[in-house]
C-alpha positions in Angstrom: 73.1 11.0 -72.9 71.2 11.8 -76.1 68.9 9.2 -77.8 68.6 9.2 -81.6 65.1 9.5 -82.9 64.2 8.1 -86.4 60.9 8.4 -88.3 59.5 5.8 -90.7 60.7 7.8 -93.7 64.2 8.1 -92.3 64.3 4.3 -91.6 63.1 3.6 -95.1 66.0 5.7 -96.5 68.6 3.7 -94.5 67.9 0.0 -95.3 67.2 -2.2 -98.3 65.6 -5.6 -98.5 68.9 -7.2 -99.7 70.5 -5.9 -96.5 67.6 -7.2 -94.3 67.8 -10.7 -95.8 71.6 -10.8 -95.0 71.1 -9.4 -91.5 68.3 -11.9 -90.7 70.5 -14.8 -92.0 73.3 -13.8 -89.7 70.9 -13.4 -86.8 69.3 -16.8 -87.3 72.9 -18.2 -87.2 73.4 -16.5 -83.9 70.2 -18.0 -82.6 71.5 -21.4 -83.7 74.9 -21.1 -81.9 73.6 -19.3 -78.8 75.1 -15.9 -79.3 71.7 -14.3 -79.8 69.4 -14.2 -76.8 65.7 -14.0 -77.6 63.2 -14.5 -74.8 59.7 -15.4 -75.7 57.6 -12.4 -76.6 55.2 -11.1 -74.0 51.6 -10.3 -75.3 49.2 -7.8 -73.9 45.7 -8.7 -75.2 43.7 -5.6 -75.9 40.7 -7.4 -77.3 42.3 -9.5 -80.0 41.4 -12.8 -78.3 39.0 -11.6 -75.6 36.1 -9.2 -75.2 37.8 -6.9 -72.7 39.1 -4.4 -73.3 37.0 -4.1 -76.6 39.8 -2.7 -78.8 40.4 -5.6 -81.2 44.1 -5.4 -80.7 47.3 -6.6 -79.0 50.7 -5.4 -78.1 53.9 -7.5 -78.0 57.1 -6.8 -76.1 60.0 -8.4 -77.9 63.4 -8.1 -76.3 66.7 -9.5 -77.6 70.5 -9.3 -77.4 72.5 -9.7 -80.6 76.0 -11.0 -80.1 77.4 -10.4 -83.5 76.4 -6.7 -83.2 76.8 -6.4 -79.4 73.5 -4.6 -79.1 70.3 -5.1 -77.0 66.9 -3.8 -77.6 63.2 -4.2 -77.6 60.4 -4.0 -80.2 57.0 -2.8 -78.9 54.6 -3.8 -81.6 50.9 -4.2 -82.0 48.1 -4.9 -84.4 44.7 -3.3 -84.2 41.4 -3.6 -86.1 38.4 -1.8 -84.6 38.8 2.0 -84.3 42.3 2.0 -85.9 41.0 0.3 -89.0 38.0 2.7 -89.2 40.5 5.6 -89.2 42.3 4.2 -92.2 45.5 3.5 -90.3 47.7 0.4 -91.0 47.1 -2.7 -89.0 50.6 -2.6 -87.4 52.0 0.0 -85.0 55.5 -0.3 -83.6 58.6 1.3 -82.0 62.0 -0.2 -81.6 64.3 0.8 -78.7 68.1 0.1 -78.9 70.2 -0.2 -75.8 74.0 -0.1 -75.2 74.3 -3.5 -73.3 77.4 -2.4 -71.4 75.9 0.6 -69.7 72.2 0.4 -70.4 71.6 3.8 -72.0 69.0 4.0 -74.7 70.8 4.7 -78.0 67.8 5.0 -80.3 64.1 5.0 -80.6 62.8 4.4 -84.1 59.6 3.6 -86.0 59.4 -0.2 -86.2 56.6 -1.1 -88.6 58.7 -0.8 -91.7 61.5 -3.0 -90.2 58.8 -5.4 -89.1 57.4 -5.7 -92.7 60.8 -6.2 -94.2 62.1 -8.7 -91.8 58.9 -10.7 -91.9 59.4 -11.2 -95.6 63.1 -11.9 -95.1 62.6 -14.6 -92.5 60.5 -16.6 -95.1 63.2 -16.1 -97.6 65.8 -17.5 -95.2 63.7 -20.6 -94.5 63.5 -21.3 -98.2 67.2 -20.7 -98.6 68.0 -23.6 -96.3 65.0 -25.9 -97.2 65.0 -25.7 -101.0 67.7 -27.5 -103.0 67.1 -25.6 -106.3 67.5 -22.1 -107.7 63.9 -21.3 -108.6 60.5 -21.8 -107.0 56.7 -21.6 -107.6 54.7 -19.8 -104.9 51.1 -19.7 -103.8 50.2 -16.5 -101.9 47.2 -15.6 -99.9 47.0 -11.9 -99.1 48.0 -9.1 -101.5 48.6 -6.4 -98.9 51.9 -5.1 -97.5 53.1 -8.5 -96.3 52.3 -10.1 -99.6 54.6 -7.5 -101.2 57.5 -8.0 -98.8 57.2 -11.8 -98.8 57.6 -11.7 -102.6 60.3 -9.1 -102.6 62.4 -11.0 -100.1 62.0 -14.4 -101.7 63.1 -12.9 -105.0 66.5 -12.0 -103.4 67.3 -15.7 -102.7 65.4 -17.6 -105.4 64.0 -17.0 -108.8 60.2 -17.0 -108.8 59.0 -19.0 -111.8 55.3 -18.6 -111.0 53.3 -16.8 -108.4 49.6 -17.5 -107.8 47.9 -14.9 -105.7 44.5 -14.9 -104.0 42.9 -12.0 -102.2 39.3 -11.5 -101.3 39.8 -8.0 -102.7 40.3 -8.4 -106.4 41.5 -4.9 -106.9 44.2 -5.5 -104.2 45.4 -8.5 -106.2 45.5 -6.6 -109.4 47.6 -3.8 -107.7 49.9 -6.4 -106.3 50.5 -8.0 -109.7 51.4 -4.6 -111.2 53.7 -3.7 -108.3 55.5 -7.0 -108.1 56.2 -7.6 -111.8 59.9 -6.7 -111.2 60.3 -9.4 -108.6 58.8 -12.4 -110.4 60.8 -13.9 -113.3 57.7 -15.8 -114.6 54.0 -15.3 -114.4 51.8 -13.7 -111.7 48.4 -15.5 -111.8 45.5 -14.0 -110.0 43.0 -16.7 -109.0 39.4 -16.4 -108.0 39.1 -19.8 -106.2 41.3 -19.9 -103.1 42.1 -23.6 -103.7 43.8 -22.7 -106.9 46.5 -20.7 -105.0 47.6 -23.8 -103.1 49.7 -24.9 -106.0 53.4 -24.5 -105.7 56.6 -25.3 -103.8 55.8 -22.7 -101.0 52.2 -21.8 -100.0 52.2 -18.6 -97.9 49.2 -17.1 -96.0 49.5 -13.5 -94.9 45.9 -12.5 -94.2 43.8 -11.1 -91.3 41.2 -13.9 -91.8 39.8 -15.5 -88.7 38.5 -18.4 -90.7 40.6 -21.6 -91.1 40.2 -21.6 -94.9 43.2 -23.6 -96.0 42.3 -27.3 -96.1 44.5 -30.4 -95.5 43.9 -31.8 -98.9 44.9 -28.6 -100.6 48.6 -28.9 -99.7 50.3 -31.5 -101.9 53.5 -33.5 -101.2 56.6 -31.6 -102.1 55.1 -28.3 -100.7 56.0 -26.1 -97.7 53.2 -24.3 -96.0 53.9 -21.0 -94.2 50.9 -19.9 -92.1 51.9 -16.3 -91.2 48.6 -14.4 -90.9 47.4 -12.6 -87.8 45.2 -15.6 -86.8 45.0 -19.3 -87.6 44.3 -19.7 -91.3 44.4 -23.5 -91.7 42.5 -26.4 -90.3 44.0 -28.5 -87.5 44.1 -31.6 -89.6 46.6 -29.9 -91.9 48.9 -29.2 -89.0 48.6 -32.7 -87.5 49.3 -34.4 -90.8 52.5 -32.5 -91.8 55.6 -34.6 -92.1 58.0 -32.0 -90.6 57.6 -28.8 -88.6 60.4 -26.2 -88.8 60.2 -23.0 -86.6 62.2 -20.0 -85.8 61.7 -20.1 -82.0 60.4 -23.3 -80.3 58.7 -21.9 -77.2 57.2 -18.9 -79.0 55.8 -21.0 -81.9 54.0 -23.3 -79.5 52.3 -20.5 -77.7 51.2 -18.2 -80.5 50.1 -18.7 -84.1 49.1 -21.8 -85.9 50.3 -24.3 -83.2 48.8 -22.5 -80.2 45.5 -24.4 -80.0 47.0 -27.8 -80.7 49.7 -27.2 -78.1 47.2 -26.3 -75.5 45.4 -29.5 -76.3 48.6 -31.5 -75.9 48.5 -32.7 -79.6 51.5 -30.7 -80.7 54.6 -30.4 -78.4 58.2 -29.6 -78.6 58.9 -33.2 -79.6 57.0 -32.7 -82.8 59.3 -29.9 -84.0 61.9 -31.2 -86.5 64.3 -28.3 -86.4 64.7 -24.5 -85.9 65.9 -22.3 -88.7 68.9 -21.5 -86.5 69.9 -25.1 -86.5 69.7 -25.3 -90.3 71.6 -22.0 -90.7 74.6 -23.3 -88.8 74.5 -26.8 -90.3 73.6 -28.5 -87.0 70.8 -30.1 -88.9 70.1 -30.6 -92.6 66.6 -30.8 -93.9 65.5 -30.4 -97.6 62.0 -30.6 -99.0 61.4 -33.6 -101.3 58.5 -34.8 -103.5 57.1 -37.2 -100.8 56.8 -34.9 -97.8 54.9 -31.8 -96.7 56.6 -29.2 -94.4 55.0 -26.8 -92.0 57.2 -23.7 -91.6 56.5 -21.3 -88.8 58.6 -18.1 -88.6 56.5 -16.7 -85.9 58.7 -13.6 -85.7 61.4 -12.8 -83.2 62.6 -9.5 -81.7 66.1 -10.5 -82.5 65.6 -9.8 -86.2 64.1 -6.4 -85.5 66.8 -5.4 -83.1 69.6 -6.5 -85.5 68.1 -4.6 -88.4 67.5 -1.6 -86.2 71.2 -1.6 -85.2 72.3 -1.4 -88.8 69.8 1.4 -89.4 71.2 3.2 -86.3 74.8 2.9 -87.4 74.0 4.3 -90.9 72.0 7.1 -89.4 74.9 8.2 -87.1 77.3 8.0 -90.0 75.1 10.1 -92.3 73.9 12.5 -89.7 70.2 11.5 -90.2 67.6 11.8 -87.5 66.9 14.0 -84.5 67.8 13.4 -80.8 66.4 13.9 -77.3 68.0 13.9 -73.9 65.6 12.0 -71.7 67.8 12.1 -68.7 
């Protein structure tokens, strides 16, 4: 049987952010009702959190089955600094494999970094869709790279952005971001020089590669939602411990990677501290809305289910349009 092969450019031609937001919403609903199976991702440490091997990177294996699409698959994704960064290559590297769950043949292999970037923005947008009880929002954004762009683009598909404050250690990157994202922001884009000044808004989002815990507890005001989504922990532990509610995409995964990892290992944050999953909110099993008196910690750590679901839609379009190559592995 032949396997469809799709490059990044071909993937880009086959999917839009609007479609990805809708796909992610449906997939979160499937996670809520149990028709999506999403095991906890498996991480291969290649020097990200250890000194051996010394490659300053990691790879994650992220399998899933999507009931509403009847497809299974796996995303193999990694992030590397070190030699990869010196070569001028993007931080992320990824492939997505799709499987026919009835007979196990590999239907497709496609570049996965573009889908990863889109769905990472889309998952934040879906969190806000269910947590915000209004039609417009103010955002504080740390990081003006690819993820800063896709976060903003995705959020603009579900809410009007009245004001966006952006901080990046590279001022030129922030200026480019402001020019690129004018179309997505109804109001003003404000570039700030002091990182504290970006922590003003309904949603505060960090998408950086910083290894410093630079976001302070007293920066995040009542009525705000904080999304720590960078490669490493970007906020101090006091901020996490003093949040009123914690909403995640995947309970086990959020406890073992990202902002909650250290506190979970210390026994200070456990499953009992999690107020809801986005899947529970999406199917109406629970209802939680941000208010002026509380602060929410929102952790869409990233699930393979979203990648596999988006990849299946890309695959179906590619087959219909005759796009991509193929290879008969066996």
